[in-house]
C-alpha angles and dihedrals in degrees: 000000000000120000117224125193115206112193096200138006117293126195110294093246091057093050091048092054091047092050090053090059107028147018102265126206114199117167120215120265137038102246117118111267118245124225090257091054091049090049089054100042111027103061115099095036127115095207132026120199106197139171128236092264099057113096106229094186132172089263090055094047093046090052090052096047135143096015101051111090103168140027108197112196118207093210140063100252131060100203092122095055121081095228093183092056091044091053091046091053096042094246114152114224124204135179140175107257115188095021091125100038097099094040090051093049090049091051092049095051090046089054091050092051 
């Protein structure tokens, strides 16, 4: 069974679906994880689901190699993920582009009104 690391709580329906397919590690609390916390808790997982504020550095990726296959970013940007290290280690990286497009347009229209 695959092991999935989730850095911070996701909606309950998402966690339920993950738990039906994999062994999920979700640490308590909602504060962003530090590099030291990721170094302690991420190794040994096949997939890491992280937020924009978690520093997925070369050190973290090296510590998770060779098991880690995917870093799934729950955000638009990838500034916190060392893409060069991920490429070197063969770790796929995904994100959620366009997730804020409608909300941004709505806000702009509200500001205009």
